[in-house]
C-alpha positions, 0 to 999 in steps of 0.5 A, spaced: 335 431 741 331 434 747 323 432 746 321 438 750 316 443 746 319 450 746 314 456 747 316 463 745 316 465 753 321 459 754 325 462 748 325 469 751 327 466 758 333 462 754 335 469 751 335 472 758 329 477 756 323 478 760 318 473 758 311 475 761 305 477 756 306 484 756 314 484 755 314 479 749 309 484 744 313 490 747 319 487 745 317 484 738 314 491 736 320 495 738 325 491 735 322 490 728 327 488 722 328 490 715 326 484 710 333 483 708 336 482 715 337 475 718 334 475 725 341 472 728 344 479 725 340 484 729 344 489 732 340 488 739 342 481 740 348 480 745 354 476 742 351 469 746 344 471 744 346 471 736 350 465 737 344 461 740 339 463 735 344 462 729 346 455 732 338 453 733 337 455 726 343 452 723 342 445 726 335 445 726 334 444 733 328 443 737 328 451 738 328 452 731 321 452 730 320 457 736 326 461 733 322 462 726 316 464 730 320 470 733 323 471 726 316 472 723 314 477 729 320 481 728 319 482 720 312 484 721 
């Protein structure tokens, strides 16, 4: 397992999204999810983005903690 500590900025970069200090809050504010929608099921992800998120969570990878952080922001 990769021992690197991943940040929200790194996750956005991994997902191919803008990851600056203004883009992340804008993304999370404009892409809110209903309580019953799982993060990997959001309709705004590409197939590869959704697959990456699903894999991170299913395998409890080193990305899982930051994916959980993003999930919480999208469900505020």
